[in-house]
C-alpha positions, 0 to 999 in steps of 0.5 A: 270573365278571365283575370289572368296576368300571364298573357300566354295563360290568358290567351290559353283560357280565352281559346279554351272557353271560346272553344266550349262556346263561351263568350269571354271578357278578360282583364290582366289584374283585379283593378282592371277586372273591377272596371269591366262593365259585365255581369259574368256567369262564371269568373276564372280568377288567378290567385297571384295577380299583381296588385290586389290578389285573386283571392281579394278580388274574388271576395269583392265579386262575391259581395257585388254579384251571383258570379260563379268564381273558379280560382285558378292558381299554381298554389295547390297546397291543401291549406291554400285550396281550403282557404280558397274554397271557404272564403271565396271560391266555388272551385279551385283548379291548379296549374297545370290542369288538364283543359278537359278538367277545367271545362267540366268544373265550369259546367258543374259550377254553372249546374249548381248556380242551375243556369246556362250562360245569360240566363237568370238565377234559379228558383228554390224548389219547395216540397210537402215537407217544407211548403214555406221558402222561408227559414229561420236558423238561429240568427239567420233569416233565409228566403230560399225563393229569393235566394237571400240570407241575412244574418242578423248580427252580421249584415256583411256575412254572406252565403256562397252560391254553393253553400246556398244550394247545399243549404237548398238540398237540405231544406227540401227534406228537413229533419230527414237525413239526405245521403252523401252521394245524393248531396253529390249528385244534386250538387252536379259535378262530373269529377266524383273525386273532387266533390268527394273531398269537397263536400266535407269542406261545404258542410264546414263552411255552412256550419261556421256561418250558420251555427253559433257553435260549429263544433256542436251544431244544432241545425246542420247535423250529420247521421252516421251511415245516413248523411246530413240533415237540416234541424229547423 
C-alpha cells in the first residue's frame, strides 16, 4: 500500500516496488487509503498528507491490522524519527532516498514480520528454556504463539510488530543476556548502521510499554558488555 499525495512520488514508488515483484495499491490521502479493501503486507506512508496526517493514519492502521509500516517523509530531524518509530512505524525513510535503500528496508520489515507477501503471520518459536508460549510480565499477558499482548489496565495499548519480535527474541532464552549483535541479526535488517541506532529505540519503546517504571526496569534489563535479557 502506497499512501502519498504527490503524484510524481507516488508513481515513482509504484514503479520501484513493482520492479521488485510486489503488487501495489495506492491512495493520495489517508481518508482514501482507509476505504481500500485490502490487507497489505507493507504500507509506505507519507508523513505530511493532506487532511489526516501520515502518523495518525499509521496509528489507525496499526490498530486494525498487522501491516508493516514504513514512514516515507521529508521530515528528517532526530525527534521526528524517534516519534515516528516510537508511536507507529516499523521503519522510517527520509526523502530523498536511495531506491536500493528503500527496497532493503522493505525486505527487512518483511523479515521481521517473518513472512513474504501474502503469507500468514509467523508462529513464535519455543525452546527448552521456555517451553510455554504464554508470559506474564507485570500488567501484561502475552501469548507468543498467537502473537497477542493484553495490558490489564489499558486495553488500547498494543505492541508493534517490531516490538513483539524483539520480545520474542528475548523470550527464547529468559534470564540469559542476548548480545546486541545477535538481536540485530535476528531483527534482520540489511542496513547495519540503521539498526545499530534503532535497537536502542526498540528497547526504549518496549520498556515504556511493559515496565511500570521504565527508568528502573524489572523485566527488560541491560547487562553491560553482555546484552539485553528478559526477566520473568
